[in-house]
Chimera marker file (.cmm) of the C-alpha trace (Angstrom):
<marker_set name="trace">
<marker id="1" x="13.008" y="-36.488" z="54.160" r="1" g="1" b="0" radius="0.5"/>
<marker id="2" x="12.983" y="-38.245" z="50.061" r="1" g="1" b="0" radius="0.5"/>
<marker id="3" x="16.493" y="-38.287" z="50.053" r="1" g="1" b="0" radius="0.5"/>
<marker id="4" x="16.893" y="-40.731" z="53.107" r="1" g="1" b="0" radius="0.5"/>
<marker id="5" x="15.681" y="-43.228" z="50.604" r="1" g="1" b="0" radius="0.5"/>
<marker id="6" x="19.044" y="-44.011" z="48.915" r="1" g="1" b="0" radius="0.5"/>
<marker id="7" x="20.035" y="-44.832" z="52.641" r="1" g="1" b="0" radius="0.5"/>
<marker id="8" x="17.211" y="-46.247" z="54.290" r="1" g="1" b="0" radius="0.5"/>
<marker id="9" x="18.125" y="-50.051" z="53.804" r="1" g="1" b="0" radius="0.5"/>
<marker id="10" x="21.096" y="-48.498" z="56.249" r="1" g="1" b="0" radius="0.5"/>
<marker id="11" x="19.340" y="-46.047" z="58.098" r="1" g="1" b="0" radius="0.5"/>
<marker id="12" x="15.679" y="-49.100" z="58.765" r="1" g="1" b="0" radius="0.5"/>
<marker id="13" x="18.288" y="-51.449" z="60.566" r="1" g="1" b="0" radius="0.5"/>
<marker id="14" x="19.700" y="-49.040" z="62.723" r="1" g="1" b="0" radius="0.5"/>
<marker id="15" x="16.142" y="-49.041" z="64.025" r="1" g="1" b="0" radius="0.5"/>
<marker id="16" x="15.605" y="-52.605" z="63.843" r="1" g="1" b="0" radius="0.5"/>
<marker id="17" x="18.937" y="-52.435" z="66.402" r="1" g="1" b="0" radius="0.5"/>
<marker id="18" x="17.669" y="-49.297" z="68.603" r="1" g="1" b="0" radius="0.5"/>
<marker id="19" x="14.308" y="-51.301" z="68.685" r="1" g="1" b="0" radius="0.5"/>
<marker id="20" x="16.564" y="-53.878" z="70.538" r="1" g="1" b="0" radius="0.5"/>
<marker id="21" x="18.459" y="-52.623" z="73.174" r="1" g="1" b="0" radius="0.5"/>
<marker id="22" x="14.832" y="-50.601" z="74.062" r="1" g="1" b="0" radius="0.5"/>
<marker id="23" x="13.623" y="-54.454" z="73.773" r="1" g="1" b="0" radius="0.5"/>
<marker id="24" x="15.909" y="-55.985" z="76.084" r="1" g="1" b="0" radius="0.5"/>
<marker id="25" x="16.342" y="-52.817" z="78.566" r="1" g="1" b="0" radius="0.5"/>
<marker id="26" x="13.012" y="-53.248" z="79.037" r="1" g="1" b="0" radius="0.5"/>
<marker id="27" x="13.926" y="-57.078" z="79.545" r="1" g="1" b="0" radius="0.5"/>
<marker id="28" x="16.381" y="-55.868" z="82.737" r="1" g="1" b="0" radius="0.5"/>
<marker id="29" x="13.980" y="-54.012" z="84.816" r="1" g="1" b="0" radius="0.5"/>
<marker id="30" x="10.963" y="-56.162" z="84.105" r="1" g="1" b="0" radius="0.5"/>
<marker id="31" x="13.675" y="-58.956" z="86.001" r="1" g="1" b="0" radius="0.5"/>
<marker id="32" x="15.537" y="-56.783" z="88.073" r="1" g="1" b="0" radius="0.5"/>
<marker id="33" x="18.218" y="-56.849" z="87.131" r="1" g="1" b="0" radius="0.5"/>
<marker id="34" x="21.161" y="-54.806" z="88.235" r="1" g="1" b="0" radius="0.5"/>
<marker id="35" x="21.506" y="-50.889" z="88.153" r="1" g="1" b="0" radius="0.5"/>
<marker id="36" x="24.513" y="-51.223" z="86.382" r="1" g="1" b="0" radius="0.5"/>
<marker id="37" x="23.113" y="-53.694" z="83.899" r="1" g="1" b="0" radius="0.5"/>
<marker id="38" x="20.315" y="-51.767" z="83.069" r="1" g="1" b="0" radius="0.5"/>
<marker id="39" x="22.993" y="-48.144" z="82.780" r="1" g="1" b="0" radius="0.5"/>
<marker id="40" x="24.630" y="-49.903" z="80.399" r="1" g="1" b="0" radius="0.5"/>
<marker id="41" x="22.090" y="-51.242" z="78.229" r="1" g="1" b="0" radius="0.5"/>
<marker id="42" x="20.844" y="-47.509" z="78.307" r="1" g="1" b="0" radius="0.5"/>
<marker id="43" x="24.165" y="-46.177" z="77.378" r="1" g="1" b="0" radius="0.5"/>
<marker id="44" x="24.715" y="-48.807" z="74.961" r="1" g="1" b="0" radius="0.5"/>
<marker id="45" x="21.182" y="-47.460" z="73.178" r="1" g="1" b="0" radius="0.5"/>
<marker id="46" x="21.936" y="-44.036" z="73.515" r="1" g="1" b="0" radius="0.5"/>
<marker id="47" x="24.736" y="-44.754" z="70.924" r="1" g="1" b="0" radius="0.5"/>
<marker id="48" x="23.568" y="-46.298" z="68.529" r="1" g="1" b="0" radius="0.5"/>
<marker id="49" x="20.504" y="-43.271" z="68.993" r="1" g="1" b="0" radius="0.5"/>
<marker id="50" x="23.487" y="-40.955" z="68.503" r="1" g="1" b="0" radius="0.5"/>
<marker id="51" x="25.376" y="-42.905" z="65.331" r="1" g="1" b="0" radius="0.5"/>
<marker id="52" x="21.242" y="-43.048" z="64.149" r="1" g="1" b="0" radius="0.5"/>
<marker id="53" x="20.408" y="-39.213" z="64.438" r="1" g="1" b="0" radius="0.5"/>
<marker id="54" x="24.434" y="-38.572" z="62.749" r="1" g="1" b="0" radius="0.5"/>
<marker id="55" x="24.200" y="-40.652" z="59.960" r="1" g="1" b="0" radius="0.5"/>
<marker id="56" x="20.151" y="-38.599" z="58.989" r="1" g="1" b="0" radius="0.5"/>
<marker id="57" x="22.690" y="-34.967" z="59.703" r="1" g="1" b="0" radius="0.5"/>
<marker id="58" x="25.752" y="-36.318" z="57.357" r="1" g="1" b="0" radius="0.5"/>
<marker id="59" x="22.291" y="-37.192" z="55.125" r="1" g="1" b="0" radius="0.5"/>
<marker id="60" x="20.943" y="-33.776" z="54.201" r="1" g="1" b="0" radius="0.5"/>
<marker id="61" x="23.869" y="-31.523" z="55.248" r="1" g="1" b="0" radius="0.5"/>
<marker id="62" x="25.262" y="-34.365" z="52.149" r="1" g="1" b="0" radius="0.5"/>
<marker id="63" x="21.858" y="-33.761" z="50.364" r="1" g="1" b="0" radius="0.5"/>
<marker id="64" x="21.221" y="-29.269" z="50.371" r="1" g="1" b="0" radius="0.5"/>
<marker id="65" x="24.672" y="-28.125" z="51.479" r="1" g="1" b="0" radius="0.5"/>
<marker id="66" x="26.767" y="-29.484" z="49.121" r="1" g="1" b="0" radius="0.5"/>
<marker id="67" x="26.419" y="-29.320" z="45.430" r="1" g="1" b="0" radius="0.5"/>
<marker id="68" x="27.367" y="-33.091" z="44.000" r="1" g="1" b="0" radius="0.5"/>
<marker id="69" x="28.847" y="-31.235" z="40.653" r="1" g="1" b="0" radius="0.5"/>
<marker id="70" x="31.045" y="-29.384" z="42.642" r="1" g="1" b="0" radius="0.5"/>
<marker id="71" x="34.482" y="-30.605" z="42.776" r="1" g="1" b="0" radius="0.5"/>
<marker id="72" x="36.220" y="-32.242" z="46.279" r="1" g="1" b="0" radius="0.5"/>
<marker id="73" x="38.822" y="-28.931" z="46.239" r="1" g="1" b="0" radius="0.5"/>
<marker id="74" x="35.441" y="-26.535" z="46.368" r="1" g="1" b="0" radius="0.5"/>
<marker id="75" x="35.519" y="-24.758" z="50.334" r="1" g="1" b="0" radius="0.5"/>
<marker id="76" x="31.634" y="-24.973" z="50.511" r="1" g="1" b="0" radius="0.5"/>
<marker id="77" x="32.187" y="-28.858" z="50.487" r="1" g="1" b="0" radius="0.5"/>
<marker id="78" x="35.481" y="-29.052" z="52.459" r="1" g="1" b="0" radius="0.5"/>
<marker id="79" x="33.153" y="-26.807" z="54.980" r="1" g="1" b="0" radius="0.5"/>
<marker id="80" x="30.647" y="-30.043" z="54.603" r="1" g="1" b="0" radius="0.5"/>
<marker id="81" x="32.482" y="-32.494" z="55.210" r="1" g="1" b="0" radius="0.5"/>
<marker id="82" x="34.424" y="-30.602" z="58.765" r="1" g="1" b="0" radius="0.5"/>
<marker id="83" x="30.394" y="-30.129" z="59.347" r="1" g="1" b="0" radius="0.5"/>
<marker id="84" x="29.515" y="-33.607" z="59.066" r="1" g="1" b="0" radius="0.5"/>
<marker id="85" x="32.940" y="-35.070" z="60.842" r="1" g="1" b="0" radius="0.5"/>
<marker id="86" x="31.636" y="-32.367" z="63.871" r="1" g="1" b="0" radius="0.5"/>
<marker id="87" x="28.855" y="-33.899" z="63.729" r="1" g="1" b="0" radius="0.5"/>
<marker id="88" x="30.304" y="-37.129" z="63.657" r="1" g="1" b="0" radius="0.5"/>
<marker id="89" x="32.723" y="-36.437" z="67.329" r="1" g="1" b="0" radius="0.5"/>
<marker id="90" x="29.590" y="-34.935" z="68.550" r="1" g="1" b="0" radius="0.5"/>
<marker id="91" x="27.214" y="-37.087" z="68.428" r="1" g="1" b="0" radius="0.5"/>
<marker id="92" x="29.807" y="-41.216" z="68.771" r="1" g="1" b="0" radius="0.5"/>
<link id1="1" id2="2" r="1" g="1" b="0" radius="0.2"/>
<link id1="2" id2="3" r="1" g="1" b="0" radius="0.2"/>
<link id1="3" id2="4" r="1" g="1" b="0" radius="0.2"/>
<link id1="4" id2="5" r="1" g="1" b="0" radius="0.2"/>
<link id1="5" id2="6" r="1" g="1" b="0" radius="0.2"/>
<link id1="6" id2="7" r="1" g="1" b="0" radius="0.2"/>
<link id1="7" id2="8" r="1" g="1" b="0" radius="0.2"/>
<link id1="8" id2="9" r="1" g="1" b="0" radius="0.2"/>
<link id1="9" id2="10" r="1" g="1" b="0" radius="0.2"/>
<link id1="10" id2="11" r="1" g="1" b="0" radius="0.2"/>
<link id1="11" id2="12" r="1" g="1" b="0" radius="0.2"/>
<link id1="12" id2="13" r="1" g="1" b="0" radius="0.2"/>
<link id1="13" id2="14" r="1" g="1" b="0" radius="0.2"/>
<link id1="14" id2="15" r="1" g="1" b="0" radius="0.2"/>
<link id1="15" id2="16" r="1" g="1" b="0" radius="0.2"/>
<link id1="16" id2="17" r="1" g="1" b="0" radius="0.2"/>
<link id1="17" id2="18" r="1" g="1" b="0" radius="0.2"/>
<link id1="18" id2="19" r="1" g="1" b="0" radius="0.2"/>
<link id1="19" id2="20" r="1" g="1" b="0" radius="0.2"/>
<link id1="20" id2="21" r="1" g="1" b="0" radius="0.2"/>
<link id1="21" id2="22" r="1" g="1" b="0" radius="0.2"/>
<link id1="22" id2="23" r="1" g="1" b="0" radius="0.2"/>
<link id1="23" id2="24" r="1" g="1" b="0" radius="0.2"/>
<link id1="24" id2="25" r="1" g="1" b="0" radius="0.2"/>
<link id1="25" id2="26" r="1" g="1" b="0" radius="0.2"/>
<link id1="26" id2="27" r="1" g="1" b="0" radius="0.2"/>
<link id1="27" id2="28" r="1" g="1" b="0" radius="0.2"/>
<link id1="28" id2="29" r="1" g="1" b="0" radius="0.2"/>
<link id1="29" id2="30" r="1" g="1" b="0" radius="0.2"/>
<link id1="30" id2="31" r="1" g="1" b="0" radius="0.2"/>
<link id1="31" id2="32" r="1" g="1" b="0" radius="0.2"/>
<link id1="32" id2="33" r="1" g="1" b="0" radius="0.2"/>
<link id1="33" id2="34" r="1" g="1" b="0" radius="0.2"/>
<link id1="34" id2="35" r="1" g="1" b="0" radius="0.2"/>
<link id1="35" id2="36" r="1" g="1" b="0" radius="0.2"/>
<link id1="36" id2="37" r="1" g="1" b="0" radius="0.2"/>
<link id1="37" id2="38" r="1" g="1" b="0" radius="0.2"/>
<link id1="38" id2="39" r="1" g="1" b="0" radius="0.2"/>
<link id1="39" id2="40" r="1" g="1" b="0" radius="0.2"/>
<link id1="40" id2="41" r="1" g="1" b="0" radius="0.2"/>
<link id1="41" id2="42" r="1" g="1" b="0" radius="0.2"/>
<link id1="42" id2="43" r="1" g="1" b="0" radius="0.2"/>
<link id1="43" id2="44" r="1" g="1" b="0" radius="0.2"/>
<link id1="44" id2="45" r="1" g="1" b="0" radius="0.2"/>
<link id1="45" id2="46" r="1" g="1" b="0" radius="0.2"/>
<link id1="46" id2="47" r="1" g="1" b="0" radius="0.2"/>
<link id1="47" id2="48" r="1" g="1" b="0" radius="0.2"/>
<link id1="48" id2="49" r="1" g="1" b="0" radius="0.2"/>
<link id1="49" id2="50" r="1" g="1" b="0" radius="0.2"/>
<link id1="50" id2="51" r="1" g="1" b="0" radius="0.2"/>
<link id1="51" id2="52" r="1" g="1" b="0" radius="0.2"/>
<link id1="52" id2="53" r="1" g="1" b="0" radius="0.2"/>
<link id1="53" id2="54" r="1" g="1" b="0" radius="0.2"/>
<link id1="54" id2="55" r="1" g="1" b="0" radius="0.2"/>
<link id1="55" id2="56" r="1" g="1" b="0" radius="0.2"/>
<link id1="56" id2="57" r="1" g="1" b="0" radius="0.2"/>
<link id1="57" id2="58" r="1" g="1" b="0" radius="0.2"/>
<link id1="58" id2="59" r="1" g="1" b="0" radius="0.2"/>
<link id1="59" id2="60" r="1" g="1" b="0" radius="0.2"/>
<link id1="60" id2="61" r="1" g="1" b="0" radius="0.2"/>
<link id1="61" id2="62" r="1" g="1" b="0" radius="0.2"/>
<link id1="62" id2="63" r="1" g="1" b="0" radius="0.2"/>
<link id1="63" id2="64" r="1" g="1" b="0" radius="0.2"/>
<link id1="64" id2="65" r="1" g="1" b="0" radius="0.2"/>
<link id1="65" id2="66" r="1" g="1" b="0" radius="0.2"/>
<link id1="66" id2="67" r="1" g="1" b="0" radius="0.2"/>
<link id1="67" id2="68" r="1" g="1" b="0" radius="0.2"/>
<link id1="68" id2="69" r="1" g="1" b="0" radius="0.2"/>
<link id1="69" id2="70" r="1" g="1" b="0" radius="0.2"/>
<link id1="70" id2="71" r="1" g="1" b="0" radius="0.2"/>
<link id1="71" id2="72" r="1" g="1" b="0" radius="0.2"/>
<link id1="72" id2="73" r="1" g="1" b="0" radius="0.2"/>
<link id1="73" id2="74" r="1" g="1" b="0" radius="0.2"/>
<link id1="74" id2="75" r="1" g="1" b="0" radius="0.2"/>
<link id1="75" id2="76" r="1" g="1" b="0" radius="0.2"/>
<link id1="76" id2="77" r="1" g="1" b="0" radius="0.2"/>
<link id1="77" id2="78" r="1" g="1" b="0" radius="0.2"/>
<link id1="78" id2="79" r="1" g="1" b="0" radius="0.2"/>
<link id1="79" id2="80" r="1" g="1" b="0" radius="0.2"/>
<link id1="80" id2="81" r="1" g="1" b="0" radius="0.2"/>
<link id1="81" id2="82" r="1" g="1" b="0" radius="0.2"/>
<link id1="82" id2="83" r="1" g="1" b="0" radius="0.2"/>
<link id1="83" id2="84" r="1" g="1" b="0" radius="0.2"/>
<link id1="84" id2="85" r="1" g="1" b="0" radius="0.2"/>
<link id1="85" id2="86" r="1" g="1" b="0" radius="0.2"/>
<link id1="86" id2="87" r="1" g="1" b="0" radius="0.2"/>
<link id1="87" id2="88" r="1" g="1" b="0" radius="0.2"/>
<link id1="88" id2="89" r="1" g="1" b="0" radius="0.2"/>
<link id1="89" id2="90" r="1" g="1" b="0" radius="0.2"/>
<link id1="90" id2="91" r="1" g="1" b="0" radius="0.2"/>
<link id1="91" id2="92" r="1" g="1" b="0" radius="0.2"/>
</marker_set>
């Protein structure tokens, strides 16, 4: 995952927010909070994880499937951009 180094700071920030959300779920469960509050926080956590996964997949596609020197009009570049959009729409 060497190509991830370019996005490392952004990904680490996402993971820290995700850790905070998981900690919040734990506190809610420990304090016998209502199920709706626990589920709401768990859903937010799942969304954050999906966002993280989407970013890693996007970085992977851009690094390994697209020639950085290819023009934007290249059909492979366009297909990669469509794939990135599909991944993001599926995960977010």
